[in-house]
C-alpha positions in Angstrom: 0.0 0.0 0.0 1.3 3.4 -1.0 0.5 6.7 0.7 1.0 10.4 0.0 1.0 13.0 2.8 -0.3 16.5 2.1 0.1 19.2 4.7 -2.0 22.4 4.2 -1.2 25.9 5.4 0.5 29.1 4.3 2.3 29.1 7.6 4.2 26.0 6.5 5.3 27.5 3.2 6.6 30.8 4.7 8.5 29.0 7.5 6.4 30.4 10.3 5.6 26.9 11.5 7.8 23.8 11.1 6.0 20.9 9.4 6.3 18.2 12.1 3.0 16.5 11.0 4.5 15.1 7.8 7.5 13.6 9.6 5.4 12.1 12.3 2.8 10.6 9.9 5.6 9.3 7.7 7.2 7.4 10.6 3.9 6.0 11.8 2.7 4.8 8.4 6.1 3.3 7.6 6.0 1.4 10.9 2.6 0.2 10.0 3.9 -1.3 6.7 2.5 1.5 4.5 5.0 3.0 2.0 5.1 6.8 1.9 5.9 7.7 -1.7 5.6 11.5 -1.4 5.2 14.4 1.0 3.9 17.8 -0.2 3.0 21.1 1.5 0.5 23.4 -0.2 -1.3 26.7 0.6 -4.7 26.8 2.1 -6.4 27.7 -1.1 -9.1 25.9 -3.1 -7.1 26.0 -6.3 -4.0 24.4 -4.8 -6.0 21.7 -2.9 -8.0 20.9 -6.0 -5.0 20.8 -8.4 -3.1 18.6 -5.9 -5.9 16.1 -5.7 -6.3 16.1 -9.5 -2.6 15.2 -9.8 -2.5 12.4 -7.2 -5.9 10.7 -7.1 -5.7 7.4 -9.0 -2.0 7.2 -8.6 -1.8 6.1 -5.0 -3.8 4.1 -2.5 -4.1 6.7 0.3 -3.8 10.4 0.7 -3.7 11.9 4.2 -4.2 15.6 4.4 -3.7 17.7 7.5 -4.7 21.3 8.2 -7.3 23.8 7.1 -10.2 22.5 9.2 -10.3 25.2 11.8 -13.3 27.5 12.6 -11.8 30.6 11.0 -12.4 32.0 7.5 -8.9 31.1 6.3 -9.6 27.4 6.8 -11.0 26.3 3.5 -10.2 22.6 3.2 -13.6 21.3 4.2 -15.6 23.5 1.8 -13.1 22.6 -1.0 -13.4 18.9 -0.4 -17.2 19.1 -0.3 -17.3 20.7 -3.7 -14.5 18.4 -5.1 -16.2 15.2 -4.1 -19.7 16.4 -5.0 -21.4 16.3 -1.6 -23.4 18.5 0.7 -22.7 19.7 4.2 -25.1 18.4 6.8 -25.3 18.9 10.5 -24.0 15.8 12.4 -25.7 15.6 15.7 -23.0 13.3 17.2 -20.2 15.6 16.2 -22.2 18.6 17.5 -22.7 16.9 20.9 -19.0 16.3 21.2 -18.1 19.9 20.3 -20.6 21.2 22.9 -19.2 18.9 25.5 -15.7 20.0 24.6 -16.4 23.6 25.3 -18.6 22.9 28.4 -15.7 20.9 30.0 -13.5 24.0 29.6 -16.2 26.4 31.0 -16.6 28.2 27.7 -19.6 29.2 25.7 -19.9 27.6 22.2 -20.2 30.1 19.4 -21.5 29.8 15.8 -18.1 29.3 14.2 -17.5 26.3 16.5 -21.0 25.0 15.9 -20.4 25.1 12.2 -17.6 22.6 12.6 -20.3 19.9 13.1 -21.3 20.4 9.5 -19.8 17.5 7.6 -20.1 16.2 4.0 -22.9 13.7 3.5 -20.6 11.5 1.3 -17.7 10.8 3.7 -16.9 8.6 6.6 -16.7 10.9 9.7 -13.7 10.4 12.0 -14.3 11.5 15.5 -11.9 14.0 17.0 -11.6 13.3 20.7 -9.0 16.0 21.3 -10.5 18.9 19.5 -13.5 20.2 17.5 -12.7 19.5 13.9 -13.8 16.0 12.8 -11.8 14.1 10.2 -13.3 13.1 6.8 -12.7 10.0 4.7 -13.5 10.1 1.0 -13.0 7.6 -1.8 -12.5 8.3 -5.5 -10.9 6.2 -8.3 -9.6 3.6 -5.8 -7.8 6.3 -3.8 -8.8 7.0 -0.2 -8.5 10.7 0.7 -8.5 11.4 4.4 -8.6 14.9 5.8 -7.8 15.6 9.4 -6.9 18.5 11.7 -3.5 20.0 11.6 -3.1 20.6 15.3 -0.5 17.9 16.1 -2.0 16.3 19.2 -5.4 16.1 17.4 -3.9 14.7 14.2 -1.8 12.1 16.1 -4.8 10.8 18.0 -7.0 10.4 14.9 -4.2 8.8 13.0 -3.3 6.2 15.7 -6.7 5.5 17.0 -8.7 5.4 13.7 -6.9 5.8 10.4 -4.1 3.2 10.7 -6.4 0.5 12.3 -9.0 1.1 9.6 -6.4 0.8 6.9 -5.1 -2.5 8.4 -8.6 -3.9 8.7 -9.7 -2.9 5.2 -6.6 -3.7 3.2 -4.0 -6.5 3.0 -1.1 -4.4 4.3 2.2 -6.4 4.0 3.7 -7.5 7.3 6.6 -5.4 8.5 8.7 -5.3 11.7 11.4 -2.9 12.8 13.5 -2.1 15.7 15.4 1.1 16.4 18.7 1.0 18.3 19.6 4.4 19.9 23.3 5.2 20.0 25.2 8.2 21.4 28.8 9.3 21.4 29.9 8.2 17.9 29.4 10.2 14.7 27.5 8.4 11.9 30.6 7.8 9.7 32.6 6.3 12.5 29.7 4.2 13.7 29.3 2.8 10.1 33.0 1.9 10.1 32.7 0.1 13.4 29.8 -2.1 12.4 30.5 -2.5 8.7 31.2 -6.3 8.9 28.0 -6.8 10.9 26.1 -4.8 8.4 27.4 -6.8 5.5 26.3 -10.0 7.1 22.7 -9.0 7.6 20.1 -11.3 5.9 18.8 -10.1 2.4 15.4 -9.3 3.8 16.7 -7.1 6.5 17.5 -3.4 5.9 19.6 -1.0 8.0 19.0 2.7 8.0 21.2 5.4 9.7 19.1 8.2 11.1 21.5 10.8 12.6 20.8 14.0 14.5 23.1 16.1 16.6 24.7 13.9 19.2 22.5 10.9 18.4 22.5 8.2 15.7 19.5 5.9 15.4 20.0 2.6 13.7 16.7 1.3 12.3 16.6 -2.4 11.4 13.6 -3.4 9.3 12.4 -6.9 8.3 9.7 -7.1 5.6 8.0 -9.5 3.2 8.5 -13.2 3.5 10.8 -12.9 6.5 8.4 -10.8 8.6 6.8 -13.8 10.2 10.1 -14.6 11.9 11.0 -11.0 12.2 11.1 -10.7 16.0 13.6 -13.5 16.3 15.7 -12.3 13.5 15.9 -8.8 14.9 16.7 -10.0 18.4 19.6 -12.2 17.0 21.1 -9.3 15.1 20.8 -6.8 18.1 22.7 -9.3 20.3 25.5 -9.3 17.7 25.4 -5.5 17.5 25.6 -5.1 21.3 28.8 -7.2 21.3 30.4 -4.6 19.0 29.1 -1.2 20.3 27.5 -1.9 23.7 29.0 1.2 25.3 27.3 3.4 22.8 23.8 1.9 22.9 21.6 3.5 25.5 18.2 2.2 24.5 15.7 1.2 21.8 12.7 2.5 19.9 13.1 6.2 20.1 14.0 6.3 23.8 15.4 9.7 24.5 18.7 10.0 26.3 17.1 12.0 29.2 14.6 9.1 29.6 17.5 6.6 29.8 19.2 8.7 32.4 16.0 8.9 34.4 15.6 5.1 34.4 19.1 4.7 35.8 18.6 7.4 38.5 15.3 5.8 39.6 16.9 2.3 39.7 19.8 3.6 41.8 17.6 5.9 44.0 19.9 8.9 43.1 19.2 12.6 43.3 20.5 14.8 40.5 21.5 18.5 40.2 22.9 20.5 37.3 25.3 23.5 37.1 25.0 25.0 33.6 26.9 27.8 31.9 27.0 27.5 28.1 23.9 25.2 28.0 21.8 27.9 29.8 19.5 25.5 31.5 18.8 23.3 28.5 20.0 20.1 30.4 17.5 20.9 33.2 14.8 21.5 30.6 15.5 18.1 29.0 15.5 16.3 32.3 12.3 17.8 33.5 10.6 17.1 30.2 10.4 13.5 31.4 7.2 12.7 33.3 8.0 11.8 36.9 11.4 13.5 36.9 10.6 15.1 40.2 11.5 11.7 41.8 15.2 12.3 41.0 15.8 15.9 39.9 16.4 18.5 42.7 17.3 21.6 40.8 19.8 23.7 38.9 22.0 26.7 39.0 22.5 28.5 35.7 25.9 30.0 36.3 26.3 32.0 33.1 28.5 34.7 34.6 31.7 34.3 36.6 30.1 36.1 39.5 27.4 33.4 39.8 30.0 30.7 39.5 31.9 32.2 42.4 28.9 33.2 44.6 26.7 30.2 44.1 29.0 27.4 43.3 32.2 28.2 45.2 34.4 28.5 42.1 37.7 30.1 43.1 38.7 33.5 41.7 42.3 32.3 41.5 41.2 29.4 39.3 39.2 31.7 36.9 42.2 34.0 36.7 44.7 31.2 36.0 42.6 28.9 33.7 39.7 30.8 32.4 36.0 29.9 32.7 36.1 27.4 29.9 38.5 24.9 31.5 38.8 21.5 33.2 39.5 23.1 36.5 36.5 25.4 36.5 34.0 22.8 35.3 35.2 20.4 38.0 34.9 23.1 40.7 31.4 23.8 39.4 30.2 20.2 39.6 31.8 19.8 43.0 30.2 23.0 44.2 26.7 22.1 43.0 26.9 18.6 44.4 27.7 19.9 47.9 25.3 22.8 47.7 22.3 20.5 47.1 23.7 17.5 49.0 22.9 15.4 45.8 24.1 12.0 44.8 25.2 13.0 41.2 25.7 16.2 39.3 26.7 17.5 35.9 28.3 20.8 34.9 29.0 22.6 31.6 31.2 25.5 30.6 32.0 26.4 27.0 31.9 28.8 24.1 28.6 28.3 22.3 29.2 31.1 19.8 29.0 32.7 17.4 31.5 35.0 19.1 33.8 34.6 22.0 36.3 32.1 20.6 40.0 32.3 20.3 42.8 30.3 18.7 43.3 28.5 21.9 39.6 28.0 22.6 37.6 28.2 19.4 33.8 28.5 19.2 32.4 25.0 20.1 34.9 24.3 22.8 33.0 22.8 25.7 34.1 21.3 29.0 31.7 18.9 30.7 32.1 17.4 34.2 30.0 14.7 35.8 30.3 13.6 39.4 29.2 11.2 42.1 30.1 11.7 45.7 33.1 9.4 45.1 34.4 10.5 41.6 34.6 13.4 39.2 35.0 12.8 35.4 35.5 15.6 33.0 36.1 15.8 29.3 36.8 18.5 26.6 34.7 18.6 23.4 35.0 20.6 20.1 31.5 20.7 18.7 31.8 23.4 15.9 30.6 26.8 15.0 26.8 26.6 15.3 25.4 28.0 18.5 22.2 25.9 18.6 24.0 22.7 17.7 26.6 23.4 20.3 24.0 23.8 23.1 22.1 20.7 21.9 25.2 18.5 21.5 26.6 19.7 24.9 23.4 18.8 26.6 23.0 15.4 25.1 26.7 14.6 25.8 26.4 15.8 29.4 23.4 13.6 30.0 25.1 10.6 28.3 28.3 11.0 30.3 26.5 11.2 33.6 24.6 8.0 32.7 27.8 6.3 31.8 29.5 7.4 35.0 26.7 6.0 37.1 26.9 2.7 35.2 30.7 2.8 35.5 31.2 2.9 31.7 33.6 5.9 31.8 
């Protein structure tokens, strides 16, 4: 089964909003055994919606469209689809009841524009939106199923997972497919490929490996399809065991587990309390850690010691050390991690100091120079990194590396 994803909205085309819907849908459809052959973003205008449908209907099995279903005048998708598929808008009592309940539960009065969202085409399957007010619509023409759903990410995701993918599996003979994602950290993609090249060459013919890198992380996705899928779980397990023998120190989890979640699991298992002292990362490590539900069980707090004065006053960094070594140094980051550990009486701590850029670098300490220290009550481990010239990347990579190093210290890997 082949699918095309169409995301609708002028805000996507001008770069005001990043199109995360297409990426998310692509990953979910692929995992479900549905091949995504194309992704396209178009403006919220009847002409573009109509011309796009004219081009792709009859060439693919499924079209999933997101966006343009809101209550405002610039949301034109529903009216365009009604006209395109030759239907009429009718009031759907079930949808209206859900919309009324949605506003009542939030203590708000329903207005006419919201009530009009219960008008749905009489020639489509209505998909219930349990997280919002815009129902989804499922049309069929020339053996192509055209599904239109809300563009708000948490509404779109719920409809896709709870209704669209199960319906597609039930109605069509979707080929079996199994995959497993191995999460790695600490090795760039090219180096990782060199380390596992012999293992990769030995993979069975019906198993594919994909490298999916992002700053600080490389995901290895193993996929088994077709005739081998029935034995896919066993085949995947066998290959993962072999891979762990080669790069076990760099694997921190599986199936999109985030590095901050992996750290949280270790902290909970050990019963440890964590604190952070951040300079160049500006609180990003604390943000990542607290993005994990339940992190209050192990995270105590943070000091963002961006200035030398805060390093001295709040973390006990010595003036003489700053004068002799500079704020971006092994000595300072170790004093920072030691100071925060004592200040909060925590079990483990992490500290960062570096030059995120774009300015502030020198020949001795170029932009991207970052020192990271991690500590337990018994040991401090610090390391220097050269991440490069991009400020956002430096902050992201520093944060990921800091979390990874702390996890490895706790597990006695470094």
